[in-house]
C-alpha positions in Angstrom: -34.9 52.0 -0.1 -38.3 52.1 1.5 -38.5 51.9 5.3 -42.3 52.2 5.5 -44.6 49.4 6.6 -45.7 48.7 3.0 -42.1 47.4 2.2 -42.5 44.5 4.5 -45.4 43.1 2.5 -43.0 42.6 -0.4 -45.1 44.4 -3.0 -43.4 46.4 -5.7 -44.6 49.9 -6.5 -46.0 50.7 -9.9 -43.8 53.0 -11.9 -45.7 56.3 -12.2 -46.2 58.5 -15.2 -46.0 62.2 -14.4 -47.0 65.1 -16.7 -45.0 68.3 -16.2 -46.6 71.5 -17.5 -44.2 74.4 -17.5 -43.2 77.1 -19.9 -39.9 77.9 -18.4 -37.1 76.0 -20.2 -34.7 75.4 -17.3 -37.5 74.6 -14.8 -39.1 72.0 -17.0 -35.7 70.4 -17.8 -34.6 70.4 -14.1 -37.8 69.0 -12.8 -38.0 66.3 -15.5 -34.5 65.1 -15.0 -34.8 65.1 -11.2 -38.0 63.1 -11.2 -36.6 60.7 -13.8 -33.6 60.0 -11.5 -36.2 59.3 -8.8 -37.6 56.6 -11.2 -40.7 58.3 -12.5 -41.6 58.3 -16.2 -42.1 61.8 -17.5 -43.7 63.6 -20.3 -43.9 67.4 -20.6 -46.0 70.1 -22.1 -45.3 73.9 -22.3 -49.0 75.0 -22.2 -52.2 73.8 -20.6 -53.7 73.2 -24.0 -50.8 70.9 -25.0 -51.2 69.1 -21.7 -54.9 68.4 -22.3 -54.1 67.0 -25.7 -51.4 64.7 -24.2 -53.8 63.5 -21.5 -56.1 62.2 -24.2 -53.3 59.9 -25.4 -52.0 58.7 -22.0 -53.5 59.3 -18.6 -50.8 60.4 -16.0 -50.6 59.4 -12.4 -50.1 63.1 -11.5 -50.0 66.5 -13.2 -47.3 69.0 -11.9 -48.0 72.5 -13.3 -46.8 76.0 -13.1 -49.6 78.6 -12.6 -48.0 81.1 -15.1 -48.6 79.6 -18.5 -49.2 81.1 -21.9 -52.9 80.8 -22.7 -54.8 78.9 -20.1 -53.3 79.3 -16.7 -52.3 76.5 -14.3 -55.2 77.3 -12.1 -57.6 77.1 -15.0 -56.0 73.8 -16.0 -56.5 72.5 -12.5 -60.2 73.5 -12.6 -60.6 72.0 -16.0 -59.2 68.6 -14.9 -61.3 68.6 -11.7 -64.5 69.3 -13.7 -63.9 66.4 -16.2 -65.0 63.0 -14.9 -62.2 61.3 -16.8 -59.5 63.3 -15.0 -61.1 64.5 -11.7 -59.2 61.7 -9.8 -55.8 62.7 -11.2 -53.9 64.6 -8.5 -52.5 68.0 -9.5 -49.5 69.6 -7.8 -48.8 73.3 -8.3 -45.1 74.1 -8.7 -44.8 77.8 -9.2 -42.9 81.1 -8.5 -46.2 82.6 -7.3 -45.9 83.3 -3.6 -49.2 85.2 -3.3 -51.2 83.5 -0.5 -54.4 84.2 -2.5 -53.0 82.1 -5.4 -52.3 79.3 -3.0 -55.8 79.5 -1.5 -57.4 79.6 -5.0 -55.5 76.5 -6.0 -56.4 74.7 -2.8 -60.0 75.5 -3.1 -59.9 74.2 -6.7 -58.6 70.8 -5.4 -54.8 70.8 -5.9 -52.9 68.1 -4.1 -50.2 70.4 -3.0 -48.6 73.8 -3.6 -44.8 74.2 -3.9 -43.0 77.5 -4.4 -40.0 77.2 -6.8 -37.3 76.3 -6.5 -38.6 73.4 -4.5 -36.2 71.4 -2.4 -35.9 67.9 -4.0 -37.0 66.3 -0.7 -40.1 68.5 -0.6 -40.9 67.8 -4.3 -40.4 64.0 -3.8 -42.5 64.0 -0.6 -45.4 65.9 -2.4 -45.4 63.5 -5.3 -45.3 60.5 -3.1 -48.1 61.8 -0.9 -50.2 62.5 -4.0 -49.7 59.2 -5.7 -48.9 56.5 -3.2 -51.2 54.9 -0.5 -48.1 54.5 1.7 -45.7 57.3 0.8 -42.0 56.9 1.2 -40.7 59.1 4.0 -37.2 59.8 2.5 -35.7 59.8 -1.0 -34.6 56.4 -2.3 -31.8 56.7 -4.9 -31.0 54.0 -7.5 -27.3 53.8 -7.5 -25.6 53.5 -10.9 -23.4 51.5 -10.9 -24.3 49.7 -7.7 -22.1 50.4 -4.6 -19.9 47.4 -3.8 -20.7 45.7 -0.5 -17.4 45.2 1.4 -18.7 43.7 4.7 -17.9 40.5 6.3 -19.4 39.0 9.4 -18.6 35.9 11.5 -21.0 33.6 9.6 -21.1 35.2 6.1 -18.7 36.6 3.6 -19.9 39.1 1.0 -20.1 37.7 -2.5 -18.1 39.5 -5.3 -21.3 40.3 -7.1 -23.2 41.8 -4.1 -23.9 45.5 -4.7 -26.1 48.2 -3.2 -28.6 49.1 -5.9 -30.9 51.4 -3.8 -29.8 53.7 -1.0 -31.6 56.1 1.3 -30.6 57.7 4.6 -32.8 55.1 6.3 -31.8 51.9 4.6 -30.6 50.1 1.4 -31.2 47.3 -1.0 -28.5 44.7 -1.6 -28.6 42.9 -4.9 -27.4 39.3 -4.2 -28.2 35.8 -5.3 -28.1 34.6 -1.7 -30.4 36.9 0.3 -30.9 36.4 4.0 -34.3 35.9 5.6 -36.3 38.8 7.1 -35.3 39.6 10.7 -31.6 38.9 10.2 -29.3 41.6 11.6 -26.4 42.2 9.3 -23.4 44.5 9.4 -22.6 46.2 6.1 -19.6 48.2 4.9 -19.4 50.2 1.7 -17.6 53.3 0.5 -18.8 56.8 -0.5 -16.3 59.3 -1.8 -13.5 57.0 -0.6 -14.9 57.0 2.9 -16.1 53.7 4.4 -19.6 53.7 5.8 -20.3 51.2 8.6 -23.9 50.4 9.3 -26.0 47.6 10.8 -29.3 46.7 9.3 -32.3 44.5 9.8 -33.5 42.6 6.8 -37.1 43.6 6.1 -37.7 41.6 3.0 -35.8 39.3 0.6 -36.3 38.0 -2.9 -34.7 34.8 -4.2 -35.0 33.0 -7.5 -38.1 31.1 -6.3 -40.0 34.2 -5.0 -39.0 36.4 -7.9 -38.0 34.3 -10.9 -37.9 37.3 -13.3 -36.9 40.2 -11.0 -33.8 41.3 -9.1 -32.7 39.0 -6.3 -31.7 40.6 -3.0 -32.7 42.0 0.3 -33.9 45.3 1.7 -32.4 46.5 5.0 -33.5 49.1 7.4 -30.7 50.7 9.3 -30.7 49.7 13.0 -27.3 51.4 13.7 -25.7 54.3 11.8 -23.7 57.2 13.0 -24.9 60.8 12.5 -21.9 61.5 10.4 -22.5 58.6 8.0 -26.2 59.5 7.7 -25.2 63.1 6.7 -22.7 61.7 4.2 -25.4 59.4 2.6 -27.9 62.3 2.5 -25.3 64.6 0.8 -24.3 61.9 -1.7 -28.0 61.3 -2.7 -28.5 65.1 -3.2 -25.4 65.4 -5.3 -26.3 62.4 -7.5 -29.9 63.7 -8.0 -28.8 67.2 -9.0 -25.6 66.4 -10.8 -25.3 68.6 -14.0 -28.7 70.1 -13.5 -29.8 73.2 -11.5 -32.8 75.4 -11.4 -32.1 78.7 -13.1 -34.7 80.9 -11.6 -37.7 82.9 -12.8 -35.6 84.9 -15.3 -35.1 81.9 -17.6 -37.0 82.4 -20.8 -40.3 80.6 -21.3 -40.5 77.9 -24.0 
């Protein structure tokens, strides 16, 4: 759930296509799955040469590359992309095991959008991708919950519907899918369960979509937390990290290249 100012204007973000260039099997798999779970479309290449061929077929919103590649290096790929008028505006993030400050300086001089040392924390990776691709980057990870978390709350004037679920969740807010969204500015208590523990929050509706405003999209309302305990915030953060990294893990530099 987005808590930035751009949420309040009710505009939906474009789904981004990212190109991952990495010759390490486990790293490419881990990064691809992680970013897919963060709702990015992914295609991958094991070499810079393969990446350049793929770019001729579909222009990515961002290139994420290792520096150590067979053949053309990641730095050379970066320079190539920045020299070509067709790709010079495509942001390039470096995601590498190379900790040498000279490598970082060389990539920065060549115009990289960021330099991350593996294994990058999911929050750092997400923040770097957001910063490079969005005019108003999200500040925290927003997770699409599958299946949606059931809303259990009741208040004095409104009873939760059986089909109300939380479909997006972050440590700063959430999105409730409902056919009966409340207007912006409404303060609403919400209760839901994570790991059999009830989370009690209070949120302010930032935006809402009903059938009239979004005839073909998801109805609902986005809330920013106005009251949440430190313990519940930590529980939400832990839940998000567990869901993002479930059944995947970076293996380290010793994993064989593709």
